[in-house]
C-alpha positions in Angstrom: 43.4 9.3 -55.8 41.6 6.6 -54.1 39.7 4.1 -56.2 36.0 4.6 -56.7 34.0 2.7 -59.4 31.3 4.5 -61.2 28.7 2.9 -63.5 28.5 3.4 -67.2 25.6 5.7 -67.7 24.9 8.6 -70.1 25.7 11.2 -67.5 29.1 9.5 -66.7 31.1 12.7 -67.3 29.0 14.5 -64.7 29.6 11.7 -62.2 33.3 11.9 -62.8 33.2 15.7 -62.4 31.3 15.3 -59.1 33.9 12.9 -57.8 36.9 14.9 -58.8 35.3 18.2 -57.7 34.4 16.8 -54.3 38.0 15.6 -53.8 39.3 19.1 -54.6 36.9 20.7 -52.2 37.8 18.2 -49.5 41.5 19.0 -49.9 42.3 15.5 -51.1 43.5 17.0 -54.4 45.6 20.0 -53.7 46.2 23.2 -55.7 48.9 22.6 -58.2 48.3 18.8 -58.3 48.1 17.4 -61.8 45.1 15.2 -62.6 46.3 12.5 -65.0 43.7 11.4 -67.5 44.8 7.8 -67.8 45.4 7.3 -64.1 42.0 8.9 -63.2 40.2 6.8 -65.8 41.8 3.6 -64.5 41.0 4.4 -60.9 37.3 5.1 -61.8 37.0 2.2 -64.2 36.0 4.3 -67.1 37.5 5.4 -70.4 39.5 8.6 -70.9 36.7 10.4 -72.7 34.3 11.0 -69.7 37.4 12.1 -67.6 38.4 14.6 -70.3 34.8 15.9 -70.5 34.6 16.1 -66.7 37.8 18.2 -66.6 36.5 20.5 -69.2 33.5 21.1 -67.0 35.7 21.6 -63.9 37.8 24.1 -65.9 34.7 26.1 -66.9 33.8 26.3 -63.2 37.3 27.4 -62.1 38.4 24.3 -60.2 41.1 23.2 -62.6 43.4 24.9 -65.0 44.7 23.6 -68.4 48.5 23.9 -68.5 49.9 23.8 -72.1 51.7 20.5 -72.8 51.2 19.3 -69.3 47.5 18.7 -68.8 45.1 19.7 -66.0 46.1 20.9 -62.6 44.0 21.9 -59.6 43.4 25.7 -59.5 44.5 27.9 -56.6 41.9 28.1 -53.8 41.5 30.8 -51.2 39.4 31.3 -48.1 37.5 34.0 -50.0 36.6 31.5 -52.6 35.0 29.2 -50.0 33.1 32.2 -48.5 31.8 33.2 -51.9 30.6 29.6 -52.7 28.6 29.4 -49.5 27.3 33.0 -49.8 25.8 32.1 -53.2 24.2 28.9 -51.8 22.8 30.7 -48.8 21.2 33.5 -50.9 19.5 30.9 -53.1 18.4 28.7 -50.3 16.9 31.6 -48.4 14.7 32.6 -51.3 13.7 28.9 -51.8 12.8 28.7 -48.2 10.6 31.8 -48.4 8.7 30.3 -51.3 8.4 26.9 -49.6 7.1 28.3 -46.4 4.5 30.2 -48.3 3.2 26.9 -49.6 3.4 25.0 -46.3 0.5 22.6 -45.5 -0.2 20.4 -42.6 1.1 17.4 -44.6 4.3 19.1 -45.8 5.0 20.3 -42.3 4.5 16.7 -41.0 6.9 15.4 -43.6 9.5 18.0 -42.6 9.2 17.1 -39.0 9.7 13.4 -39.9 12.8 14.1 -42.0 14.3 16.2 -39.2 13.8 13.3 -36.8 15.4 10.9 -39.4 18.5 13.1 -39.5 18.8 13.3 -35.8 18.5 9.5 -35.5 21.1 8.9 -38.2 23.5 11.5 -36.5 23.1 9.7 -33.2 24.0 6.4 -34.8 26.9 8.1 -36.7 25.7 6.4 -39.8 27.4 8.4 -42.6 25.3 7.1 -45.5 22.0 7.7 -43.5 23.1 11.2 -42.5 23.8 12.2 -46.1 20.6 10.7 -47.3 18.5 12.2 -44.5 19.9 15.7 -45.1 19.4 15.3 -48.8 15.8 14.3 -48.4 15.1 17.1 -45.9 16.2 19.9 -48.2 14.7 18.1 -51.2 11.3 18.4 -49.5 11.9 22.2 -49.0 13.1 22.6 -52.6 10.1 20.8 -54.0 7.8 22.8 -51.8 9.1 26.0 -53.3 7.6 25.1 -56.8 10.7 26.9 -58.2 12.4 24.3 -60.3 14.9 26.5 -62.1 15.9 28.3 -58.9 16.5 24.9 -57.3 18.7 23.9 -60.2 20.8 26.9 -59.5 21.2 25.9 -55.9 22.0 22.3 -56.8 24.6 23.5 -59.3 26.2 25.9 -56.7 26.5 23.1 -54.1 27.4 20.1 -56.3 31.0 19.8 -55.1 30.5 20.3 -51.4 32.0 17.3 -49.5 28.8 16.2 -47.7 30.3 12.9 -46.7 33.2 14.7 -45.0 30.7 16.7 -43.0 28.8 13.6 -42.0 31.9 12.2 -40.4 32.4 15.4 -38.4 30.9 15.4 -34.8 30.9 19.2 -34.6 29.0 19.5 -37.9 26.6 16.8 -36.9 25.7 18.4 -33.6 25.4 21.8 -35.2 23.2 20.6 -38.0 20.9 18.7 -35.6 20.3 22.1 -33.8 19.8 23.9 -37.1 17.3 21.3 -38.4 15.4 21.5 -35.1 15.0 25.3 -35.4 13.9 24.9 -39.0 11.2 22.4 -37.9 10.1 24.8 -35.1 10.0 27.7 -37.7 7.8 25.6 -40.0 5.4 24.7 -37.1 5.2 28.3 -36.1 5.1 29.6 -39.7 7.9 31.9 -38.6 9.8 32.7 -41.8 12.4 34.9 -40.0 13.3 32.0 -37.7 13.5 29.7 -40.8 15.8 32.1 -42.7 18.0 32.4 -39.6 18.4 28.6 -39.5 19.3 28.5 -43.2 21.9 31.2 -42.8 23.4 29.3 -39.8 23.5 26.1 -41.8 25.6 27.6 -44.5 27.8 29.5 -42.0 28.4 26.2 -40.2 29.3 24.3 -43.3 31.6 27.1 -44.5 33.5 27.3 -41.2 33.9 23.5 -41.1 35.2 23.3 -44.7 37.7 26.1 -44.0 38.9 24.2 -41.0 39.3 21.0 -43.0 41.4 22.9 -45.6 43.3 24.6 -42.9 44.2 21.2 -41.5 45.2 20.0 -44.9 47.6 23.0 -45.2 46.0 24.3 -48.4 46.6 28.0 -47.7 49.8 29.9 -47.6 50.9 31.9 -44.6 48.7 34.8 -45.4 45.7 32.5 -46.0 44.8 34.3 -49.2 46.4 32.1 -52.0 46.7 28.4 -52.1 50.0 27.0 -51.1 51.1 25.0 -54.1 53.7 24.9 -56.8 52.8 27.2 -59.7 51.0 25.2 -62.4 53.2 26.9 -64.9 56.5 25.8 -63.2 
């Protein structure tokens, strides 16, 4: 694992879970790889305790397995798993958009248009940090506009391990996302919910396809593409 330093805050185990989960979903940690507590803690500059807590969280979410007397290993991963992850996100995001569009005002539409422009500018500059932040702020504005805090929490939880920085370095994803965001802005201006929902579906379809491509390139799947290619965790 590469070295990332995280600060010492009360939610430290959540930060560790996010980092490790992101690396799993990006294919940097492969199915069957063991995650060593001491090594991970040293790399992140934290104690073993938040790493252990993070791995318990990841185990409950199906991303790692506990192998008796050996520790934690990355769980098998299939294309179907990726499809399911994005399907859940898409369903939640569509309902959130419906509610947000119902609450659209001239001011909230203007904010959305501005955030769409911010993303396009960041994408043109290929500024990874700015791309990630612009996309976060864009969909944060939609989420807030829905006035559905608990539903938004579900969406945030379902998408917490998606490797957004990997997407931001991908020219194909950047181009596609600029187009999706532009259609979303048009839908808001026209108060056309169907066009907005179509843009949301396309966004998650694009992200799903790109992530599958990344994992294909990393050689995660076996020849049938159904089960992760990795040594059995029990071997």
